[in-house]
RODO-2510 file (C-alpha; in nm, 4 decimals, decimal comma):
residues 259
     n   res          X          Y          Z
     1     m    -0,2046     2,7413    -0,6437
     2     a    -0,1328     2,4567    -0,8727
     3     t     0,2842     2,4455    -1,0186
     4     f     0,3283     2,4401    -1,4089
     5     s     0,4086     2,0516    -1,4712
     6     n     0,0061     1,9843    -1,2905
     7     r    -0,1915     2,2376    -1,4283
     8     y    -0,0485     2,0890    -1,7767
     9     g    -0,0465     1,6803    -1,7304
    10     f     0,3787     1,6888    -1,7207
    11     s     0,4571     1,3785    -1,5284
    12     q     0,7217     1,1220    -1,4948
    13     p     0,6003     0,7951    -1,5520
    14     n     0,7311     0,4381    -1,4493
    15     i     0,9199     0,5792    -1,1881
    16     e     1,1183     0,2763    -1,0606
    17     i     1,0808     0,1439    -0,7489
    18     t     1,3801     0,1489    -0,5439
    19     v     1,3673     0,2912    -0,1851
    20     r     1,1014     0,0476     0,0644
    21     d     1,2849     0,0066     0,3673
    22     d     1,3920     0,3140     0,4470
    23     a     1,3492     0,7144     0,4712
    24     p     1,5814     0,8329     0,3156
    25     k     1,8062     1,1814     0,4603
    26     d     1,6578     1,3525     0,1504
    27     l     1,3035     1,2444     0,2802
    28     r     1,3664     1,3064     0,6589
    29     r     1,3922     1,6871     0,5818
    30     t     1,1057     1,7474     0,3360
    31     l     0,8891     1,6328     0,5775
    32     i     0,9934     1,9026     0,7470
    33     e     0,9542     2,1449     0,4222
    34     i     0,6515     2,0251     0,3065
    35     a     0,4778     2,0457     0,7180
    36     y     0,6572     2,4174     0,7232
    37     g     0,4028     2,4676     0,3306
    38     t     0,0864     2,3830     0,4600
    39     g     0,0755     2,5811     0,7006
    40     m     0,2261     2,3665     1,0755
    41     n     0,4514     2,6402     1,3009
    42     a     0,7609     2,5090     1,4500
    43     y     0,5646     2,4161     1,8283
    44     e     0,2780     2,2307     1,6098
    45     i     0,5772     1,9659     1,4570
    46     h     0,7599     1,9724     1,7210
    47     a     0,4491     1,8352     1,9002
    48     s     0,3307     1,6396     1,6398
    49     l     0,7148     1,4574     1,6657
    50     c     0,6978     1,4510     1,9507
    51     r     0,3651     1,1715     1,9257
    52     a     0,4757     0,9815     1,6278
    53     l     0,8311     0,9273     1,7971
    54     r     0,7049     0,8279     2,1339
    55     r     0,9374     1,0531     2,3058
    56     r     0,9901     1,4389     2,4652
    57     g     1,1904     1,6872     2,2847
    58     n     1,4979     1,8564     2,4544
    59     p     1,4011     1,9463     2,7677
    60     t     1,5521     2,2486     2,7671
    61     v     1,3765     2,4276     2,4274
    62     q     1,2757     2,7184     2,4393
    63     w     1,2619     2,9860     2,1670
    64     l     1,1469     2,8809     1,8460
    65     q     1,4692     2,8243     1,6679
    66     d     1,5670     2,6160     1,9509
    67     y     1,1871     2,3827     1,8188
    68     e     1,3561     2,4068     1,4590
    69     a     1,7396     2,2642     1,5785
    70     d     1,5292     1,9711     1,8430
    71     i     1,2875     1,9360     1,5425
    72     l     1,6014     1,8256     1,3092
    73     v     1,7441     1,6280     1,5927
    74     l     1,4395     1,4361     1,6492
    75     l     1,3785     1,3623     1,2382
    76     s     1,7325     1,2772     1,2362
    77     n     1,7799     1,0190     1,4706
    78     c     1,4929     0,7915     1,4848
    79     p     1,4270     0,4432     1,3031
    80     w     1,2423     0,4596     0,9027
    81     f     0,9500     0,3424     0,9804
    82     r     0,9410     0,6054     1,2797
    83     v     0,9288     0,8804     0,9991
    84     y     0,6257     0,7081     0,7840
    85     d     0,5008     0,7044     1,1677
    86     a     0,5745     1,1065     1,1430
    87     i     0,3558     1,1679     0,8007
    88     e     0,0583     0,9695     0,9384
    89     v     0,0500     1,2119     1,2616
    90     l     0,1429     1,4926     1,1372
    91     y    -0,1577     1,4127     0,8643
    92     q    -0,3795     1,4738     1,1387
    93     n    -0,2469     1,7178     1,3039
    94     s    -0,2576     1,9540     0,9595
    95     t    -0,5089     2,2308     0,8517
    96     e    -0,4123     2,1758     0,4742
    97     q    -0,4433     1,7657     0,4677
    98     e    -0,5244     1,7546     0,0692
    99     a    -0,2093     1,9707    -0,0196
   100     f     0,0067     1,8065     0,3254
   101     a    -0,1088     1,4873     0,1265
   102     d    -0,0851     1,5835    -0,2069
   103     e     0,3212     1,6621    -0,1662
   104     v     0,3909     1,4106    -0,0160
   105     n     0,3113     1,1124    -0,1986
   106     s     0,4571     1,3963    -0,5306
   107     y     0,7875     1,3180    -0,2962
   108     l     0,7664     0,9503    -0,2490
   109     v     0,7032     0,8989    -0,6535
   110     t     0,9322     1,0958    -0,8134
   111     n     1,2098     0,9426    -0,5608
   112     g     1,1479     0,6174    -0,5991
   113     i     0,9800     0,5397    -0,2651
   114     g     0,7425     0,2103    -0,2132
   115     w     0,5193     0,3836     0,0302
   116     k     0,1860     0,6320    -0,0494
   117     l    -0,0755     0,8110     0,2073
   118     e    -0,3870     0,7901     0,1365
   119     n    -0,6472     0,8235     0,3801
   120     g    -0,4257     0,9543     0,6211
   121     a    -0,2171     0,6662     0,6556
   122     i     0,1118     0,5122     0,4513
   123     m    -0,0200     0,2224     0,2824
   124     f     0,2556     0,0100     0,0375
   125     r     0,3234     0,0948    -0,2799
   126     g     0,4073    -0,0828    -0,6094
   127     a     0,4086    -0,0796    -0,9428
   128     d     0,2614     0,1137    -1,1955
   129     t     0,0840    -0,1749    -1,2901
   130     f     0,0598    -0,3347    -0,9357
   131     e    -0,1240     0,0451    -0,8730
   132     t    -0,3695     0,0068    -1,1827
   133     h    -0,4508    -0,3346    -1,1078
   134     l    -0,5368    -0,2938    -0,7453
   135     r    -0,7829     0,0300    -0,8973
   136     q    -0,9668    -0,1439    -1,1318
   137     a    -0,9918    -0,4910    -0,8875
   138     e    -1,1450    -0,1753    -0,6134
   139     q    -1,3470    -0,0327    -0,8566
   140     v    -1,5259    -0,3573    -1,0333
   141     l    -1,5487    -0,5832    -0,6497
   142     a    -1,7262    -0,2665    -0,5696
   143     d    -2,0011    -0,2251    -0,8500
   144     a    -2,0439    -0,6098    -0,8613
   145     l    -2,2037    -0,5467    -0,4911
   146     l    -1,8766    -0,8678    -0,3526
   147     t    -1,8386    -0,6653    -0,0760
   148     t    -1,6042    -0,9326     0,1604
   149     a    -1,3441    -1,0222    -0,1362
   150     n    -1,3113    -0,6445    -0,1664
   151     t    -1,1865    -0,6429     0,2395
   152     e    -0,9845    -0,9798     0,1408
   153     i    -0,7578    -0,7684    -0,1448
   154     h    -0,7461    -0,4944     0,1119
   155     e    -0,6314    -0,6804     0,3454
   156     a    -0,3616    -0,8044     0,1317
   157     i    -0,2705    -0,4704     0,0961
   158     n    -0,2584    -0,3886     0,4507
   159     d    -0,0286    -0,7369     0,5560
   160     l     0,2070    -0,5623     0,2580
   161     s     0,2006    -0,2489     0,4763
   162     r     0,2610    -0,3479     0,7502
   163     m     0,6196    -0,2167     0,9715
   164     p     0,9065    -0,2583     1,0527
   165     h     0,8240    -0,6367     0,8040
   166     a     0,5374    -0,6861     0,5734
   167     d     0,3033    -1,0021     0,6847
   168     i     0,4488    -1,2223     0,3523
   169     t     0,2215    -1,4855     0,4730
   170     g    -0,0650    -1,3112     0,5098
   171     a    -0,1093    -1,1367     0,1913
   172     i    -0,0754    -1,4261    -0,0046
   173     q    -0,3433    -1,6102     0,1858
   174     h    -0,6023    -1,2857     0,1601
   175     s    -0,5430    -1,1725    -0,2677
   176     l    -0,6093    -1,5560    -0,2497
   177     a    -0,9182    -1,5561    -0,0619
   178     c    -1,0542    -1,2636    -0,2594
   179     l    -1,0274    -1,4589    -0,6282
   180     e    -1,1275    -1,7292    -0,4440
   181     c    -1,4583    -1,5774    -0,3200
   182     v    -1,4651    -1,4426    -0,6735
   183     a    -1,4924    -1,7626    -0,8672
   184     r    -1,7158    -1,8534    -0,6179
   185     e    -1,9251    -1,6192    -0,7279
   186     a    -1,8746    -1,6168    -1,0980
   187     a    -1,9237    -2,0233    -1,0886
   188     g    -2,2379    -1,9906    -0,9405
   189     g    -2,2277    -1,9781    -0,5504
   190     s    -2,0175    -2,3439    -0,5282
   191     k    -1,8695    -2,3692    -0,2472
   192     q    -1,5558    -2,5786    -0,3171
   193     t    -1,2222    -2,4437    -0,3289
   194     l    -0,9971    -2,2130    -0,5970
   195     g    -0,7846    -2,4876    -0,6902
   196     d    -1,1156    -2,7734    -0,7199
   197     l    -1,3492    -2,4682    -0,9286
   198     i    -1,0546    -2,4589    -1,1678
   199     k    -1,0651    -2,8217    -1,2684
   200     s    -1,4908    -2,7957    -1,2699
   201     r    -1,5173    -2,5099    -1,4560
   202     r    -1,3090    -2,5362    -1,7387
   203     d    -1,5069    -2,2296    -1,8287
   204     l    -1,4405    -1,9477    -1,6372
   205     v    -1,1566    -1,8556    -1,7982
   206     p    -0,9889    -1,8934    -2,1644
   207     e    -0,7303    -2,1255    -2,1695
   208     p    -0,4691    -2,1364    -2,0493
   209     l    -0,5262    -1,9194    -1,7416
   210     n    -0,6910    -2,1806    -1,6006
   211     t    -0,4045    -2,3268    -1,5260
   212     a    -0,2758    -2,0524    -1,4151
   213     i    -0,4641    -2,0483    -1,1927
   214     e    -0,3794    -2,3458    -1,0593
   215     k    -0,0098    -2,2982    -1,0604
   216     i    -0,1019    -1,9813    -0,8745
   217     w    -0,3586    -2,1914    -0,6018
   218     g    -0,1037    -2,4541    -0,5980
   219     f     0,1919    -2,1452    -0,4964
   220     s    -0,0039    -2,0210    -0,2397
   221     s    -0,1071    -2,3732    -0,0397
   222     n     0,2777    -2,4306    -0,0197
   223     q     0,4385    -2,0735     0,0761
   224     g     0,1142    -1,9561     0,1986
   225     r    -0,0707    -2,1331     0,4304
   226     h     0,1384    -2,4760     0,4654
   227     l     0,5384    -2,3303     0,5067
   228     q     0,8203    -2,6136     0,5342
   229     e     1,1232    -2,4313     0,7549
   230     g     1,3702    -2,2228     0,5368
   231     k     1,1623    -2,1799     0,2404
   232     e     0,9425    -1,8682     0,3434
   233     p     0,8510    -1,7058     0,0258
   234     s     0,9986    -1,3532    -0,0448
   235     f     0,8195    -1,0102    -0,0789
   236     e     0,8213    -0,9400    -0,3836
   237     e     0,6161    -1,2751    -0,4633
   238     a     0,3652    -1,1829    -0,2341
   239     e     0,3742    -0,8304    -0,4377
   240     l     0,3088    -1,0483    -0,7323
   241     l     0,0923    -1,2528    -0,6271
   242     v    -0,1761    -0,9303    -0,4865
   243     g    -0,1660    -0,8165    -0,8327
   244     l    -0,1980    -1,1711    -1,0527
   245     s    -0,4833    -1,2270    -0,8091
   246     a    -0,6254    -0,8563    -0,7556
   247     a    -0,6402    -0,8477    -1,2118
   248     l    -0,7919    -1,2184    -1,3237
   249     s    -1,0580    -1,0628    -0,9537
   250     t    -1,0883    -0,8061    -1,1787
   251     f    -1,1693    -1,0349    -1,5227
   252     l    -1,4248    -1,2816    -1,3103
   253     a    -1,6789    -0,9933    -1,1560
   254     r    -1,7135    -0,7843    -1,4908
   255     k    -1,8200    -1,1459    -1,6320
   256     l    -2,0651    -1,2409    -1,3078
   257     q    -2,1713    -0,8987    -1,3939
   258     r    -2,2000    -0,9291    -1,7883
   259     a    -2,4005    -1,3230    -1,6286
***
């Protein structure tokens, strides 16, 4: 049954993301409660955790209370990224997958944790504006039949979602590949690079956004493809670039559709 806040549309908007490379103790305890609450028993949860954590449980476990105790031990002592592995396996083994995903995502959002459970996989979750730009980009690129561009933006998100360390340069490269692909189509199937295209087709985007795209292209060239020792881009820079690329790709795809 839906809760009061869900029935009447109440929510806590714009909760700042404060947790990324961690799985707090409260999340670990709540995950067990969610699993029980969505139809799993102690034996199923224990088996799922052993599989996710790639280890055997306590060999002396025989009774229900022993399974319950070992579940707490397994989940409390594992590395942070294994907790998110456990979420995926528990989802796979749940008979109430939709309810399980809803409960997990509600907890992650409410507690400012920068991950989400989407189609059974833990994925990177950004701020509200980032998520809005991403959803718009996915829908508009799909409507415009820009399959390659859509794949590239998905790969950028996959790179940000890698654990325990994000593939920052990969995210930058894929996000700019998406933008370049859409820009070429908007320019009538041009073969130019994005940098050259923006210079030769000043009509693609209004001033001064064309200059902004030039700067984005320059940044991606330096930080995504031609790295210098000790000058690697930060996670926050990659997140910003993916969000900008998604928003600009949406603009160009809509322009292409209108044309």
